[in-house]
KOLNU-863514 format. One line per 4 residues: number of its first residue (from 1); for each residue x, y, z of C-alpha. Coordinates in pm, 1 decimal, padded with zeros to 6 digits. Example, Ala and Ser with C-alpha at 12.3 -4.5 7.8 and 13.67 -1.06 7.14 Angstrom:
BEGIN
1) 01230.0/-00450.0/00780.0  01367.0/-00106.0/00714.0 $
This chain:
BEGIN
1) 34877.6/15951.8/10808.4  35141.0/16089.5/11058.6  35041.5/15831.2/11352.2  35042.0/15494.1/11314.7 $
5) 34726.9/15297.3/11434.5  34780.1/15097.8/11756.2  34587.8/14839.2/11900.0  34501.8/15072.0/12164.3 $
9) 34367.4/15334.2/11963.4  34157.5/15098.6/11752.3  34015.4/14986.2/12056.8  33899.3/15331.8/12129.5 $
13) 33708.4/15353.8/11834.2  33433.0/15186.8/11995.2  33446.5/15326.9/12360.4  33285.9/15653.5/12275.3 $
17) 33619.8/15817.8/12328.6  33576.8/16202.6/12369.7  33238.8/16171.1/12519.1  33213.1/16330.6/12840.7 $
21) 33220.2/16063.5/13143.7  32891.2/16058.0/13284.6  33058.7/16141.5/13657.1  33221.3/16402.1/13471.7 $
25) 32890.5/16609.1/13368.7  32787.8/16903.4/13551.7  32515.5/16808.3/13803.6  32269.2/17066.6/13577.4 $
29) 32317.6/16843.4/13274.8  32267.4/16508.6/13431.3  31899.2/16340.8/13378.5  31786.1/16235.6/13717.1 $
33) 31907.1/15875.8/13794.2  31584.5/15624.0/13813.0  31502.1/15629.2/14178.2  31436.4/15203.2/14263.5 $
37) 31211.2/15296.6/14550.4  31004.8/15492.8/14289.4  31021.2/15268.7/13997.5  31081.9/14930.6/14091.4 $
41) 31195.6/14862.3/14456.9  30926.1/14658.2/14558.7  30913.0/14481.0/14238.3  31325.4/14417.0/14273.2 $
45) 31247.0/14318.9/14628.2  31014.5/14056.3/14512.1  31203.0/13883.6/14285.8  31505.7/13884.4/14512.3 $
49) 31273.5/13733.2/14742.7  31146.0/13452.9/14482.4  31491.9/13384.2/14396.8  31574.9/13287.6/14746.2 $
53) 31277.8/13126.7/14799.0  31213.5/12937.1/14485.4  31487.5/12664.8/14468.4  31376.5/12499.9/14828.2 $
57) 30998.6/12511.0/14748.1  31056.5/12381.1/14431.8  31242.7/12062.7/14542.2  30998.4/12020.5/14810.8 $
61) 30691.9/12025.2/14579.7  30874.1/11813.4/14344.3  30952.5/11560.1/14628.5  30582.1/11606.2/14758.0 $
65) 30436.8/11477.7/14411.4  30672.7/11193.7/14362.4  30583.0/11092.5/14717.9  30196.1/11095.4/14613.1 $
69) 30250.8/10907.4/14253.1  30444.5/10650.6/14473.1  30195.2/10619.9/14717.2  29940.1/10563.3/14481.5 $
73) 30110.2/10325.6/14273.3  30191.1/10105.4/14578.3  29845.9/10107.8/14685.7  29665.3/10024.7/14388.8 $
77) 29926.5/09835.4/14164.2  30087.7/09640.9/14471.6  29830.6/09595.3/14728.5  29519.5/09603.3/14472.4 $
81) 29320.2/09872.3/14635.0  29074.5/10085.3/14425.0  29204.2/10376.1/14606.0  29527.4/10381.4/14772.0 $
85) 29553.7/10343.0/15172.5  29895.9/10468.9/15168.1  29911.4/10845.9/15230.6  30184.2/11049.4/15026.8 $
89) 30275.4/11246.9/15362.8  30526.4/10975.3/15535.2  30660.6/10905.8/15201.5  30749.6/11267.6/15120.7 $
93) 30956.7/11297.8/15453.7  31113.8/10943.7/15370.5  31208.1/11091.9/15001.7  31316.5/11427.0/15176.4 $
97) 31571.4/11238.5/15437.7  31688.4/11025.0/15177.5  31802.3/11326.1/14989.3  31945.9/11490.2/15271.5 $
101) 32138.8/11249.1/15433.1  32283.9/11130.8/15069.8  32315.1/11363.0/14837.2  32317.7/11664.1/15084.5 $
105) 32135.2/12001.7/15083.8  32301.1/12318.2/14944.4  32258.2/12632.3/15146.9  32073.7/12810.9/14855.9 $
109) 31758.4/12593.4/14961.8  31748.0/12670.6/15341.8  31540.6/12974.7/15276.2  31239.7/12809.3/15077.8 $
113) 31246.8/12487.5/15304.0  31219.0/12722.3/15594.9  30918.5/12910.5/15425.8  30726.4/12575.2/15369.7 $
117) 30799.2/12444.3/15760.3  30636.1/12764.6/15876.0  30398.3/12994.6/15680.4  30257.7/12695.3/15444.8 $
121) 30190.3/12469.5/15717.6  29992.0/12744.7/15921.7  29809.8/12801.2/15610.5  29748.5/12417.7/15573.6 $
125) 29642.1/12371.9/15940.7  29388.7/12656.8/15918.9  29241.8/12503.1/15594.3  29226.2/12165.2/15769.4 $
129) 28925.4/12309.5/15958.6  28725.8/12313.5/15654.8  28728.7/11925.0/15665.3  28529.7/11912.4/15977.9 $
133) 28158.1/11980.6/16038.8  28026.5/12000.6/16362.8  27682.5/11859.4/16246.8  27875.6/11569.5/16137.6 $
137) 28075.2/11504.7/16453.5  27731.4/11546.2/16668.2  27556.6/11283.9/16412.4  27820.7/11002.8/16542.6 $
141) 27623.3/10991.9/16869.8  27706.1/10964.5/17220.7  27894.9/10664.0/17206.1  28211.5/10784.5/17020.6 $
145) 28282.3/11112.8/17239.7  28383.6/10900.7/17553.7  28598.2/10721.9/17369.7  28797.2/10959.7/17217.1 $
149) 28816.3/11168.9/17495.9  28974.3/10870.2/17685.3  29225.3/10831.5/17442.1  29332.0/11177.5/17379.2 $
153) 29359.8/11254.2/17722.2  29519.1/10944.2/17782.9  29791.9/11031.1/17537.2  29868.2/11390.7/17649.7 $
157) 29911.7/11258.9/18005.6  30033.6/10901.9/18002.3  30326.1/10939.7/17677.1  30516.3/11242.1/17856.2 $
161) 30529.1/11046.2/18172.3  30687.6/10758.7/17970.4  30924.4/10998.3/17814.3  31020.5/11118.8/18127.9 $
165) 31095.9/10787.8/18273.3  31295.2/10665.5/17958.4  31487.6/10995.1/17959.9  31346.5/11125.9/17642.1 $
169) 31364.6/11529.6/17594.6  31009.9/11664.8/17719.2  30962.1/11843.4/17394.7  31020.4/11522.3/17185.8 $
173) 30753.5/11350.5/17420.6  30487.1/11606.4/17363.5  30526.3/11607.4/16997.4  30488.2/11182.4/17016.5 $
177) 30209.9/11234.7/17268.6  29981.5/11455.1/17029.8  30087.2/11279.0/16707.4  29979.2/10971.2/16873.3 $
181) 29688.1/11102.2/17033.7  29504.5/11323.0/16797.8  29614.7/11335.7/16430.9  29915.9/11203.1/16345.7 $
185) 30177.0/11431.8/16128.3  29929.5/11720.0/16137.9  29921.3/11741.3/16511.0  30304.1/11702.4/16536.2 $
189) 30387.2/11991.8/16279.1  30124.1/12193.5/16399.2  30233.1/12152.0/16766.3  30603.0/12220.5/16693.3 $
193) 30621.8/12598.8/16662.6  30437.8/12619.5/16987.1  30699.6/12424.5/17148.3  30965.1/12599.2/16942.6 $
197) 31057.8/12215.7/16833.8  31415.8/12139.7/16657.4  31395.3/11988.6/16324.9  31534.4/11653.7/16420.2 $
201) 31283.0/11635.3/16685.7  30990.3/11681.8/16469.6  31145.1/11417.0/16219.9  31184.4/11202.9/16483.8 $
205) 30811.4/11238.7/16629.0  30679.0/11205.9/16256.6  30894.5/10910.8/16212.1  30732.6/10738.0/16509.8 $
209) 30367.3/10824.6/16387.0  30463.6/10676.4/16059.3  30610.7/10347.7/16150.1  30388.5/10248.2/16422.8 $
213) 30067.7/10427.8/16237.4  30138.0/10194.1/15940.8  30179.0/09898.8/16151.7  29819.4/09971.7/16291.3 $
217) 29658.7/10001.2/15958.7  29809.1/09660.6/15869.3  29710.0/09478.1/16179.5  29429.2/09648.3/16370.3 $
221) 29120.1/09555.3/16085.1  29193.4/09209.8/16199.2  29228.4/09298.0/16554.5  28901.4/09482.7/16561.1 $
225) 28736.0/09177.2/16387.6  28860.4/08945.0/16679.5  28742.6/09163.7/16967.2  28455.1/09348.1/16835.2 $
229) 28321.6/09065.4/16593.8  28020.7/09172.4/16388.7  27977.6/09535.2/16577.0  28064.7/09722.0/16316.0 $
233) 28003.4/10057.9/16499.7  28256.8/09933.9/16768.1  28510.3/09842.8/16545.5  28475.2/10206.4/16377.7 $
237) 28512.0/10351.3/16656.9  28858.1/10159.3/16758.3  28997.6/10213.0/16433.8  28921.4/10595.9/16456.8 $
241) 29069.3/10610.7/16812.3  29356.8/10355.2/16770.3  29547.1/10474.4/16455.8  29721.0/10773.0/16403.3 $
245) 29689.4/10945.0/16081.0  29378.8/11006.9/15921.2  29491.7/10807.6/15578.9  29567.0/10543.7/15785.0 $
249) 29250.8/10518.3/15942.7  29067.9/10530.7/15609.8  29285.3/10231.7/15499.8  29231.9/10038.3/15806.0 $
253) 28886.6/10088.6/15776.2  28870.1/09992.0/15395.1  29044.0/09686.1/15454.9  28774.9/09572.7/15741.7 $
257) 28475.4/09720.9/15565.1  28599.1/09537.9/15244.9  28686.6/09193.7/15414.9  28371.7/09194.7/15644.6 $
261) 28101.8/09339.9/15425.3  28073.4/09635.1/15697.3  28049.8/09948.5/15538.3  27937.4/10134.1/15816.7 $
265) 28253.6/10077.8/15981.6  28398.8/10323.3/15725.2  28194.9/10581.8/15807.0  28218.6/10577.1/16180.2 $
269) 28566.6/10516.1/16182.2  28602.1/10815.4/15955.6  28423.1/11034.8/16166.0  28557.7/10930.6/16493.3 $
273) 28893.4/11015.8/16343.0  28745.6/11378.9/16239.2  28668.5/11440.6/16619.5  29006.5/11366.3/16733.5 $
277) 29109.9/11618.9/16459.7  28890.4/11881.8/16655.7  29086.1/11794.5/16967.5  29354.3/11979.0/16795.6 $
281) 29257.2/12293.5/16869.6  29228.5/12234.0/17248.5  29592.5/12049.1/17220.0  29815.6/12292.5/17112.1 $
285) 29760.5/12556.7/17368.6  29737.9/12291.6/17668.2  30063.7/12088.8/17558.9  30249.9/12431.5/17503.8 $
289) 30113.7/12592.8/17823.7  30203.5/12275.4/18036.0  30563.1/12253.7/17854.8  30628.3/12599.2/17926.2 $
293) 30490.2/12617.2/18261.8  30764.8/12326.9/18344.6  31037.2/12528.8/18241.4  31063.4/12316.7/17897.0 $
297) 31140.2/12622.8/17710.6  31541.5/12696.4/17662.7  31607.2/13030.5/17817.9  31324.3/13049.6/18046.7 $
301) 31107.4/13229.5/17801.6  30810.4/13409.3/17942.4  30451.8/13231.4/17859.3  30213.3/13462.1/17656.0 $
305) 29888.2/13397.8/17511.4  30028.1/13448.2/17143.4  30260.0/13159.3/17245.1  30043.2/12931.3/17401.2 $
309) 29746.3/12966.9/17144.6  29908.3/13068.6/16809.8  29681.3/13242.5/16603.5  29662.1/12970.9/16306.7 $
313) 29473.1/12784.2/16582.5  29221.5/13023.0/16611.1  29193.9/13021.5/16211.2  29145.6/12626.7/16240.3 $
317) 28838.3/12703.4/16467.4  28696.6/12990.9/16272.1  28720.8/12738.8/15938.2  28531.0/12464.7/16142.8 $
321) 28258.0/12718.7/16204.9  28244.3/12810.8/15835.5  28214.2/12486.3/15737.3  27954.6/12392.8/16016.6 $
325) 27760.8/12706.2/15883.1  27812.2/12634.9/15522.6  27647.7/12281.7/15567.1  27378.2/12435.0/15765.2 $
329) 27161.0/12555.4/15466.8  27049.3/12514.9/15137.1  27257.6/12730.4/14966.0  27631.0/12793.8/15144.7 $
333) 27615.7/13125.5/15276.1  27306.1/13223.2/15069.4  27530.7/13233.8/14778.1  27676.4/12886.6/14681.1 $
337) 27470.8/12582.7/14536.1  27539.3/12221.1/14728.7  27765.9/12143.4/14433.0  27968.9/12444.9/14426.9 $
341) 27998.1/12421.8/14780.6  28119.5/12075.9/14795.1  28364.5/12196.2/14517.2  28522.2/12473.1/14702.6 $
345) 28556.4/12203.4/14988.5  28731.2/11960.5/14782.2  28955.6/12192.5/14647.4  29048.9/12319.5/14986.1 $
349) 29101.7/11963.5/15098.5  29315.7/11892.7/14772.7  29559.2/12184.1/14862.2  29569.1/12106.7/15225.4 $
353) 29662.2/11741.2/15145.7  29923.3/11871.2/14898.8  30069.8/12151.9/15118.9  30122.0/11892.7/15437.4 $
357) 30306.3/11680.5/15206.1  30523.7/11957.0/15070.5  30599.6/12078.2/15424.5  30680.6/11723.4/15559.2 $
361) 30946.3/11693.2/15240.6  31082.5/12023.1/15377.4  31101.0/11900.6/15730.7  31282.2/11562.9/15581.4 $
365) 31516.8/11779.3/15351.0  31630.8/11970.2/15650.3  31698.5/11681.8/15883.3  32059.7/11524.6/15899.2 $
369) 32060.0/11182.2/16064.3  32356.4/11249.1/16227.1  32170.8/11471.3/16454.2  31995.2/11167.3/16598.0 $
373) 32272.4/11044.1/16772.9  32218.7/11229.2/17069.4  31849.6/11124.1/17073.6  31903.2/10757.5/17028.7 $
377) 31672.6/10486.4/17037.7  31485.5/10575.9/17331.6  31199.3/10802.8/17184.4  31116.0/10512.1/16920.0 $
381) 31050.1/10301.6/17236.4  30807.7/10564.8/17379.4  30655.2/10572.6/17049.0  30614.2/10209.4/17060.0 $
385) 30433.6/10200.3/17390.9  30244.3/10519.6/17312.0  30074.2/10329.9/16991.4  30002.1/10049.5/17240.7 $
389) 29878.2/10222.2/17527.9  29611.2/10435.2/17300.1  29526.4/10112.3/17177.3  29474.4/09938.4/17470.4 $
393) 29276.9/10241.4/17636.3  29038.9/10243.0/17320.0  28968.7/09848.3/17385.9  28900.6/09918.1/17718.9 $
397) 28670.2/10190.3/17691.5  28476.8/10037.9/17400.1  28441.6/09705.6/17654.0  28341.5/09905.5/17924.1 $
401) 28090.7/10104.0/17744.6  27915.9/09802.8/17595.5  27901.5/09633.4/17922.8  27755.4/09952.4/18114.7 $
405) 27470.3/10014.6/17848.7  27408.0/09637.1/17779.9  27289.0/09596.7/18142.3 $
């Protein structure tokens, strides 16, 4: 050999040296490059989107699962209930808050959490309509409807006034009012998009509902018996109107029914609470219209029907109609047998419960306690007064109705 083999030349043996570089080939000899738009652009975008969303969604779902397991364990193993009266929803937001304010949240989780707090939330709210049948609501009779109306209207009108007096931001006071007066966490997270509420405002309002709703769940069964004695129907209406969240109402009614041998109280309380939930469809546009009309929106945004009456509210109403129609015939829509219809409703309810827990975990994960400093303790005071006011309205309306119709 005339030339020594150098390390450089040895390396060149595996580098296809001597073969023209792709860029040096004439255009006529080049194979057409695969077009991403033609062969995989949509798939690539889908995978990219999934990669951005997956961390936040998986984390929120994991916390929601853990919250549900913890709530079930506490309710059954510690408190001794056959079915836990504790909802996984407030536990999910507590776990999210703990993670956010201890370990901290990397930026890579943000996109998925935002998706949970928007798209997943709206889907869950729409499916909540399947829990309500207008026929079942009508079956409770005329006695509950006026009490529900008084309590809901009182909360929507009275709580914002207390909030203004206490110096609480109008948007936060509005969230506390719908959470206290209608259906707890669900009402808050459903109304928040219409008001463009910030994450810490949503979390603070949910905290008020969780704290005072859980307190009411523990105290109101004994208070109901003290005031209404053996009148299970009145006790059920009181529990259904004075306690915030549906799961809390069910827990309190189970306590009352078991302790005082009044199974009717559970049925009445549940249906009364569902009637309150139905008010969600009218409360969101009313609260949003009132808030925007009084200049509550930053930047003086122009009020529009899409803002005041979000499309997911129409979906909620539509699902209520679907439930009513499906329940009104021997075969739902002429296709589903009763067992199949009940199974479908059960799956929808299960998905909705899980979705709300995931949503609230995502809200907690995006909430930094340091931002609460500017809100202070005044919103907590407003939540406390709101809970007392709605309870007092319920008792007063029931006692007045009893006096009127007993004479």
